[in-house]
N, C-alpha and C positions, 0 to 999 in steps of 0.2 A: 375349175380344174386347176392345181398349186401354180402359186408364180415359177415361170421358165428355172429362174434359177435355183429354187428349190426343190427341183429334179434332185430325185439317186440317181445315181451314174446307171444304175443296172433299168430304173424308168428311162433314162432319157433313150440309152440304145436300142432298146427293144422298139419304140417312137422313132428313131429315125429309123432305123431299117423295117420298118411296117410305112415309109413312108409321109408320116405322120407329124413330122419334125426332121430341120436342117438341122445341120452343125453352129451354120450362119447364126439362126435364130436365140440356137442355146447359146453363144459367146457374146452374141449379142447383149441376152437378157442381161449373163453374168459381169459383162464390163460396165452394163448400165448400173447395176446394182453396188461395184466397184466406186464408178463415180461419185457415186452416192454419200456413200459409206468411208472412202478412204480415209478420206482428213481425220475424223473420228479414231477409226481403228488402225491405222497404218501397217497395212501386213505386208506389202507387194515392195521389195526391192528394187526391180526392173517389171516396168510390163509398157508393152508396145502393140494398144489395140489395131493399129493396123496389120502390123505381123500378124498377130492372133486370128483376124478375119481373112487372113490372105490364107493361113492354115485353113479355116473350118470352111470356105468356099472350096478349096485343093479335097478336100473333105466330100464335099458336096458330087463333086465334079465326079469321083469316082468311090463309088459308094460299097460296102460292105470289106473293108479294108480287114476288122479284126472284134476283138473281144470290147474295143473302148472307141471304136470309131466315131468319131465327132465327141468325143467327151472332154471337156477342159479341162488340163490339169495344171496345179501349180508345182512349180519348186524348190527347195529352201534350198538360197543360196550357198550353200555349201558342195551342190551338187552339177559337175561338169556342164554346159549346152554349149553348142558350136555354134549358135547364132546368137545368145546372147551373153553378155554378160556374166561373169563371175566372181567376186568380189567377197567371198567368206567369211563376212561378217564383218571385217577390216582395212582399215585405212590403208594399209601398203598394198591392196590388190583391189583399190577401187581402179574403175574401171575396162580391169582384166577380161582377156577375149580369150577362150580358150578354143582349141582347132579340130575338137573333139564332142562328142556327147560321150556323157559318160555311159555304162553301158545300161541300168535300170532306164537312163533317158534315151539310148539308143530302142528297144523295146517297147516303151510305152511308145512311140512313136510309127513303128510296125506295126503297132495294134492299131493303130486309127488314131491315136488319141492327139488333143490341139495341147501341144505348151503353152500353155495360157500366161506365164511368165517366170522372174524369180521372186520367191517367198522367203522373208525377214528371215534371219536365223544371228546367234548370239556372236559374239566374235568369234571365230572359229571354231564352233559347237562348244562351248564353254559355257563362261559362268557372266560375262558382261553383255548388258541385256543390250536391243534393237528397242525400235522406235515401236513398235507395238503394241497395243492396248487391250485386253478383253470386252469381246465384242458386248458381253453379256454389262460391265461395270465398266467404264473405257479408266474408269481410276483403280482399277486392279490389274494386277499381272495376268497376263495370258499364256504364262508358263512359259519355258527354254529347252532347251536351246531353238526348238524347231515352233518358235513364236507364232510369223509369220502364216506360216502352211496349217496348226492348228484354228490360228483367229478366220482364217479365208474359207474354210468351208464351215465353220460355225459362222458364221454372220453371212454363207448363201454364195460370195462371190464364184467359189467355183466347187464341183460335187467330191473332185479328192486334189488331195498333195502329197507329196511326198517329204518323209520325214528322216529323223536318223535317231538313234539312240545309243551312247556312251555309257551312260548310268540312266537316267531316268526322260528324255528330251522327247520319247511320242506318249512313252502313257503319264507323264504330270501332265504336260500341258490338254491332251486330251481329255484330261478330265476337270481338268479347271477351266475349257472351252465347252464342254461340253455335248463331245463329238466323240464317235468310235477312233481309235488308236487299237493300230497293230501292226506290235513289233513282232515280225516272226521268229521262225526259229535262227539263231546264228549259222550265218554262210549263206542263208537261201535267196539271201537277192546279192551278187556278184558287186561287190563295190568297185569296182574298178572308174576313177573319175570320181568319187568321193574324194574329198580333202580330208586326208587320214586324222585323225586323234590318236586312236589304241588298238591295235592289232588285236587283238584280244577278245574286245569289248563294241568297236561300232557295227551297229545295224541296221539296213534301211526297210522301212515301214511306209506305215501311208495310216492317212485321217481321210474319214469318212463317213457317212452320215448314217451307216447298215451296214452292218457285219457281211454282206453279201457283196457289198461293195468293194468293202475292203480286198474281200478274198479275190474275187476277180483283179483286181488295179495286180495283187502281190504275183498271183495265179500269172499275169503276161509277165514280169518283170521275173520272175523266178525261173520262167517255162517250163511251169509244171499244172498243165491247163487243168488236172485232176480238183488242184486246190480250190477250182473258179466255183467249183461247183457239190462241198461240201453236201454227205446227204444229211435226212432230218433224224432226227432223235429216235430213236425206236421208241423209245422207254427212259421216265424221269430219270435222271444222271445220279448218283452216288456224290454228293459234294463235298470234299473239305474246309471246311470253314478254319483258314491261316491269319492267326492275328500279325505273326510273327514276333521276333525279339524284339519287333521295333513300336510293338505297342502302344507302350508310354509316350513315344510322342507322338500320339492319335489324337486328333480334335475333335471336339463334341461330333458335328457336322461327320467323320468319317463313321466314327462309332455308332450317329444314330443310323448311317447308310449300310451299313453292314447290320448291324441288327434288323432292320424294316427288309430287306433285300432274302434272308434268309429264313424269315419267316414268313415274306412273298411265296418262295421259290417251295417252301416243303408244303403251300398250300396248294400249287401246284404240281404233287405228286412228288417232287425231291428228295435224296435221303438223305439231310445236315447232321454231321460232326462235325466236332470241333476234331481239331486234329495240330500240332507240335511237331515241327520239324528237330531231327535229330541237332545233339548239344554241340555236335561241331559243328553247326552253320553258324552257329551265334556270332561267329567273325569273318562271317563272309561281305559285310557291309564295311567293315576295315578295309580288308582283301579287295576289294572294288576298290575302295576310296583310293587305299596308294597303288593298286596297279594303274589306274586310269593316270593318275598324274605323274607315275614311271615312264608310259611310253611318250604320253603328250609332251615330257617334253624331250623328246626323242624324237618326235615327228615336228614337232616347231621349231628344229636348232638353230635353223636358218635364220627365219623370224626374230628369234631371240636373238642371233649375232647379229643380223643386219638393219634387222628395225626394232629393237628393242624398247627406243621411247614412242613408236606408234603402236605402244603392245600396254592395252589395260594393264592400269594395279593388279586388277584380281588374277588374270592371266599372268602375268612375271608373277607372280604369286605360287600361283599353281607350275607353273615349270619349273619356279629353284623348288619347290617339295618334290618333285622329281627328282630335277638330278645329286639334291640328297639324302634321297635314299638310294640305305647301301644296296648290290643287286641280289645280296643272300634274303633281305625281305620281301624281296619282289617273289625272289622262286619259291618262297616256302609261302606269298599269300596266291603263287600258281599253281602250288604244289598243292593248296586248301582248296583250291577250286576243282582240283581235278577229284579228290578224294569225294569232294563234297556230289558233283554229277553223277558220278560213281552209285551211290548210295541212295538219290533221290529217288526210282524207280519204285525199291523198298515203301518209299513216302506213297506210294499211288496204286498200290498193292492193294486198295479195300474201297477207294476210290476213284472215280472219273476224273474228276478236275479240282484246281485246287479255286477258290474267292478269300482275295485277300483285296484290303488297298491299296488304290491307287496312288492315293497322297497322303497330306498330314492333316488336308482339312478343305477348307475352298479356297481360292486364289487368293492369297494375300495383298495389301493391299499397298498400292504403289509400284511403282515401274523402275526403282531400283535396281530390283533383283526378277530373281521368274522362281519361287520357292524354291524348297526342299525339296531332291531327289531319295530319301530317306528308306520310300518301302520301294523304290525301285532297284536301290543296285542291288542285292544280292538275286534277283532273279534275268538282268543282264548278266551280273556275271555267270549264273549257272547257263546260261544258254537256250531259254525255250522261249517256248510261241508266249505272247502279253496281249491280249483285248479288255482295254479300256472300258468298259460300259457303261453311259451316265446311268446313277442309279436313284436319284432324287436331286428337290433345287434346298438350297438351303433358308433357312429365315433370312438371309440378306439376298436374297435372289438370285445366287449364284449355284452355278450344277454342281455336285460332287459324285466319283465315278469308282469304280468297283474292278480288278482282274481276273478277268476269267485267263486260268496259268496252266498249260498244261505241258508235257515230257520235250525232250529236245527232241525236234523230227516228228511231233507228233501233232504237223500243225493242221489238216483235216479233217481229224475228229476235237480239237480244242476251238478250231470253226465251227464245227455241225454244234459243241456245245454252249459254245459263245454266240451263236442264232438262236440257241431255244431257251438258252438266259435273257438275249435281248426282247426276245420275244414275249416272254411271262411279266418283264416288268412293266412292258407296254400296253400289257390287256388290263 
């Protein structure tokens, strides 16, 4: 049997339900893994082992509570917890203790999850990195802004963790760390208790070891139980290989991952067609960048006014860009996004899913930046569900992923198709 800390969430739930595993034993194994690796990986902002074990013992006294009964989950430290500090990746809020749980955390607790601790985020989920390193090579970034959450799952510290995406903060670190990253359709998971960056973009999602695990977690948080059991794909899908207008930015590892994956899935029976997005989509990445800056400047207006000296240079530059943006340009960017969302169903007329790059390439060396979200921006702005699937390991031993992308609101079908891709890439 694999080490307990390496169990998938769905495997552990089944073992606990049958009385073959306790939550306390699972949490203990995860804490032992953290103790052995945290000095290298640096995934945790707040961790109280006794608090985690107390929750686990309580779950063991009251079995059968919900779909994630007894499962330890890491919470990105941009999401409020009533019993743990929430610092938002900033010294401005060091030691801050909310009096409430975010909606998504409350849903996890109601489903029986053990809230393990708070994982490292970049400053206010923007660009300035925290202490986390890539578990596959600590000299490389784990990605951001959900750095600690991706690294914790990749390093077998917890089977599940929460992330958020405003540009590429779930898909990119999931690719760099070699795990499943699921950004649901915009609005699927309630954002109450999330420190906001962008009203139009912020989306709560999850990191996991399997598509099935990710589906269950978001089903719980969104109150959509059917999402947790996506049906098996009946016949091989029609896949649109979309290199996107950003393809010239792709590095060799991403180009190779896409080519190899299309070949593998074609051999499994899928129909692979190359597709191009409509011309109007070419400006979406720039529009997302503008909208993110404009809305972040307003979301962090207090912090900029009262605590500017405690903000990083990168964040101050982002806020200043947003402050200087004329409202009419912001309105035009929003209008373009709406036009492209309306046009997207036509792109899917003859395909079931889009397969696209998750990242430019493998995780860059160094911990002073978190990588470029250029391959994520348009999909975040389009509000569509995206699932990163680990596709290959580069010559340097670092993971490279690809995105399975569906239409907005088609999360159950997208998860079914992602599970089919996952299965055929693993076989």
